C-alpha positions in Angstrom: 0.0 0.0 0.0 2.8 2.4 0.9 4.5 1.7 -2.5 1.3 2.7 -4.3 1.2 6.0 -2.4 4.8 6.8 -3.2 4.3 5.8 -6.9 1.2 7.9 -7.1 2.9 10.9 -5.5 5.8 10.5 -7.9 3.4 10.3 -10.8 1.5 13.4 -9.7 4.8 15.3 -9.2 6.0 14.4 -12.7 2.7 15.6 -14.1 2.8 18.9 -12.2 3.9 21.7 -14.4 5.4 23.7 -11.4 7.5 20.8 -10.2 8.8 19.9 -13.7 9.6 23.6 -14.5 11.2 24.0 -11.1 13.4 21.0 -11.5 14.5 22.2 -15.0 15.2 25.7 -13.9 17.1 24.6 -10.8 19.2 22.2 -12.9 20.0 24.9 -15.5 20.8 27.4 -12.8 23.2 25.0 -11.0 24.9 24.2 -14.3 25.4 27.9 -15.0 26.7 28.5 -11.5 29.3 25.7 -11.9 30.4 26.8 -15.3 30.5 30.5 -14.3 32.5 29.8 -11.0 35.2 27.8 -12.9 35.6 30.4 -15.6 35.6 33.3 -13.1 38.5 31.8 -11.2 40.3 31.1 -14.5 40.0 34.7 -15.8 40.8 36.2 -12.4 44.0 34.3 -12.5 44.7 35.6 -16.0 44.0 39.1 -15.0 46.4 38.9 -12.0 49.2 37.6 -14.3 48.7 40.3 -16.9 50.8 43.5 -16.6 48.7 46.6 -16.1 47.8 48.2 -19.5 49.7 51.3 -20.5 47.7 54.5 -20.2 46.3 56.1 -23.4 48.1 59.0 -24.9 45.9 62.1 -24.0 47.2 64.1 -26.9 46.1 61.6 -29.6 42.7 62.2 -31.1 42.2 58.5 -32.0 44.7 56.5 -30.0 45.6 53.0 -31.2 45.3 50.3 -28.6 48.3 48.2 -28.0 48.1 44.4 -28.1 48.4 44.2 -24.3 45.5 46.7 -23.9 43.3 44.7 -26.3 44.2 41.4 -24.4 43.4 43.1 -21.1 40.1 44.4 -22.4 39.1 41.0 -23.8 40.0 39.3 -20.5 38.0 41.9 -18.6 35.0 41.4 -20.9 35.1 37.6 -20.5 35.4 37.9 -16.7 32.3 40.2 -16.7 30.4 37.8 -18.9 31.1 34.8 -16.6 30.2 36.9 -13.5 26.9 37.6 -15.2 26.5 33.9 -16.1 27.0 33.0 -12.4 24.5 35.6 -11.3 21.9 34.5 -13.8 22.5 30.9 -12.6 21.8 31.9 -9.0 18.6 33.6 -10.1 17.4 30.6 -12.2 18.2 28.2 -9.3 16.2 30.4 -6.9 13.3 30.6 -9.3 13.5 26.8 -9.6 13.3 26.4 -5.8 10.3 28.8 -5.7 8.5 26.8 -8.5 9.3 23.5 -6.7 7.8 24.9 -3.5 4.6 26.0 -5.3 4.4 22.6 -6.9 4.9 20.8 -3.6 2.3 22.9 -1.9 -0.2 22.2 -4.7 0.6 18.4 -4.5 0.1 18.5 -0.7 -3.2 20.3 -1.1 -4.3 17.7 -3.7 -3.4 14.7 -1.5 -5.1 16.2 1.5 -8.3 16.7 -0.5 -8.1 13.1 -1.8 -7.3 11.5 1.5 -10.3 10.3 3.5 -10.7 12.1 6.8 -10.4 9.6 9.7 -11.5 12.0 12.5 -15.2 12.2 11.5 -18.1 11.3 13.7 -20.7 8.7 12.6 
């Protein structure tokens, strides 16, 4: 009997849109966080190893960027991108948890409505 209840609960959870969407959002968010964290550490190390870029010539109207300045700008842009990816991963994971909570609440309400009440008077 307990096996049927667990199977029925799992079946209803798999058919609940909130639960499925919550699991998917949470999984994508965690994946983004893992990828972002690894790349953030990688690009922070690259930025530490790079020499500081030379300042621009204030007298030049259209100054040409040196290769070191371009590499520094690219590394800075990539670091910012992966920081954004990590932040979006956190938001997606949080949204997934919220959707899972809503789905669990709905499932709980549904099982309470379906369960026969044992405390009634005859």
